[in-house]
MARGUKOL-35922 format. One record per residue (C-alpha): residue number from 1; residue in three letters; x negated, y, z negated. Coordinates in steps of 0.001 Angstrom, whole numbers, plus 500000, padded with zeros to 6 digits. Layout:
<rec NUM,"ALA",<X,Y,Z>>
...
This chain:
<rec 1,"GLN",<511305,493772,484270>>
<rec 2,"VAL",<508762,495231,486494>>
<rec 3,"GLN",<508616,494049,489901>>
<rec 4,"LEU",<506777,495128,493155>>
<rec 5,"VAL",<507662,493251,496427>>
<rec 6,"GLU",<505220,493760,499008>>
<rec 7,"SER",<506287,493068,502970>>
<rec 8,"GLY",<505033,494167,506322>>
<rec 9,"GLY",<502094,492219,506931>>
<rec 10,"GLY",<501153,490181,509891>>
<rec 11,"LEU",<498554,489810,512540>>
<rec 12,"VAL",<498035,492700,514777>>
<rec 13,"GLN",<495484,493416,517803>>
<rec 14,"PRO",<492819,495954,517078>>
<rec 15,"GLY",<494188,499344,517887>>
<rec 16,"GLY",<497742,498004,516520>>
<rec 17,"SER",<500311,499356,514010>>
<rec 18,"LEU",<502017,498021,510962>>
<rec 19,"ARG",<504039,499321,508164>>
<rec 20,"LEU",<503758,497897,504777>>
<rec 21,"SER",<506864,498409,502423>>
<rec 22,"CYS",<506664,498067,498621>>
<rec 23,"LEU",<510099,497478,496953>>
<rec 24,"ALA",<510030,498488,493304>>
<rec 25,"SER",<512408,497590,490725>>
<rec 26,"GLY",<512742,497573,486677>>
<rec 27,"PHE",<511681,501237,486006>>
<rec 28,"THR",<512311,504699,487538>>
<rec 29,"PHE",<510305,504562,490372>>
<rec 30,"SER",<510724,508140,490887>>
<rec 31,"GLU",<508829,508947,487740>>
<rec 32,"TYR",<505459,507331,488817>>
<rec 33,"GLY",<502766,507625,490948>>
<rec 34,"MET",<502191,504639,493240>>
<rec 35,"THR",<498929,503651,494737>>
<rec 36,"TRP",<498199,500735,497613>>
<rec 37,"TYR",<495027,498823,497558>>
<rec 38,"ARG",<493702,496195,499530>>
<rec 39,"GLN",<490953,493140,499197>>
<rec 40,"ALA",<489377,491603,501801>>
<rec 41,"PRO",<488055,488048,501581>>
<rec 42,"GLY",<484741,488029,499598>>
<rec 43,"LYS",<484841,491653,498820>>
<rec 44,"GLU",<486310,493685,495675>>
<rec 45,"ARG",<489658,495241,495579>>
<rec 46,"GLU",<489539,498840,496887>>
<rec 47,"LEU",<492060,501790,496930>>
<rec 48,"VAL",<493517,502825,500415>>
<rec 49,"ALA",<495845,505570,499423>>
<rec 50,"SER",<497793,507146,496274>>
<rec 51,"ILE",<500842,509077,496418>>
<rec 52,"THR",<502336,511331,493522>>
<rec 53,"SER",<505800,510697,491734>>
<rec 54,"THR",<507504,513360,494172>>
<rec 55,"GLY",<505289,512824,497191>>
<rec 56,"ASP",<504134,515893,497371>>
<rec 57,"LYS",<500206,515229,497051>>
<rec 58,"THR",<498667,512256,498663>>
<rec 59,"ASN",<495147,510865,498681>>
<rec 60,"TYR",<492769,508355,501017>>
<rec 61,"ALA",<489965,506154,501280>>
<rec 62,"ASP",<487422,507889,503734>>
<rec 63,"SER",<487697,504528,505488>>
<rec 64,"VAL",<491328,504938,506362>>
<rec 65,"LYS",<491816,508929,506719>>
<rec 66,"GLY",<493890,510052,509990>>
<rec 67,"ARG",<494957,506436,510440>>
<rec 68,"PHE",<496946,505499,507141>>
<rec 69,"THR",<499883,507645,506034>>
<rec 70,"ILE",<501375,506938,502663>>
<rec 71,"SER",<504773,507829,501654>>
<rec 72,"ARG",<507874,507040,499764>>
<rec 73,"ASP",<511492,507199,499312>>
<rec 74,"ASN",<512730,507628,495525>>
<rec 75,"ALA",<516291,507066,496924>>
<rec 76,"LYS",<515475,503443,498063>>
<rec 77,"ASN",<512668,502758,495420>>
<rec 78,"THR",<510197,501936,498069>>
<rec 79,"LEU",<506841,502867,499065>>
<rec 80,"TYR",<505291,502859,502487>>
<rec 81,"LEU",<501866,502585,503895>>
<rec 82,"GLN",<501570,503337,507836>>
<rec 83,"MET",<498797,501990,509352>>
<rec 84,"ASN",<497637,502969,513037>>
<rec 85,"SER",<494610,502331,514992>>
<rec 86,"LEU",<493842,499296,512970>>
<rec 87,"LYS",<490622,498037,512847>>
<rec 88,"PRO",<489323,494065,512394>>
<rec 89,"GLU",<487718,495786,509211>>
<rec 90,"ASP",<491310,496731,507873>>
<rec 91,"THR",<491602,492764,507302>>
<rec 92,"ALA",<492907,492365,503663>>
<rec 93,"VAL",<495408,491379,501509>>
<rec 94,"TYR",<497379,494933,500683>>
<rec 95,"SER",<498906,495150,497021>>
<rec 96,"CYS",<501037,498124,495735>>
<rec 97,"ASN",<500591,499330,491956>>
<rec 98,"THR",<501869,501195,489297>>
<rec 99,"VAL",<500482,502334,486201>>
<rec 100,"ARG",<503434,502662,483106>>
<rec 101,"TRP",<502357,502746,479519>>
<rec 102,"GLY",<498827,502149,480240>>
<rec 103,"ARG",<499563,498785,481839>>
<rec 104,"ASP",<498722,498113,485199>>
<rec 105,"TYR",<501711,496505,487536>>
<rec 106,"TRP",<500995,494651,490530>>
<rec 107,"GLY",<502696,493144,493826>>
<rec 108,"GLN",<501794,489887,494937>>
<rec 109,"GLY",<500400,491553,498393>>
<rec 110,"THR",<500728,490895,501834>>
<rec 111,"MET",<498359,489628,503901>>
<rec 112,"VAL",<497259,491902,507122>>
<rec 113,"THR",<494763,490433,509765>>
<rec 114,"VAL",<493521,492496,512301>>
<rec 115,"SER",<492298,489990,515195>>
<rec 116,"SER",<492015,489829,519270>>
């Protein structure tokens, strides 16, 4: 079955960096676009960044443009989110997502806390 497992979250000071990973299994990773979402406490989930199946096109929320980079390694079935210049407002649970045959698949999420 489809599985998405995120890792790499943690506590970081403002201005710091983290790299999130999402290991995919149970489907042909290289054939599907992938998306990172986040949900801050008390707020709705929002799209952070997305990438096409080949990695040739990416899209970012305005709030993270120039600071975050989405990428993928299809040989390793892994999606990444490099987060630089982190701000307290980036604090959230980050989850990876794919849509396969009209159905959404989600990982369990990884918590990112930006605080001094």
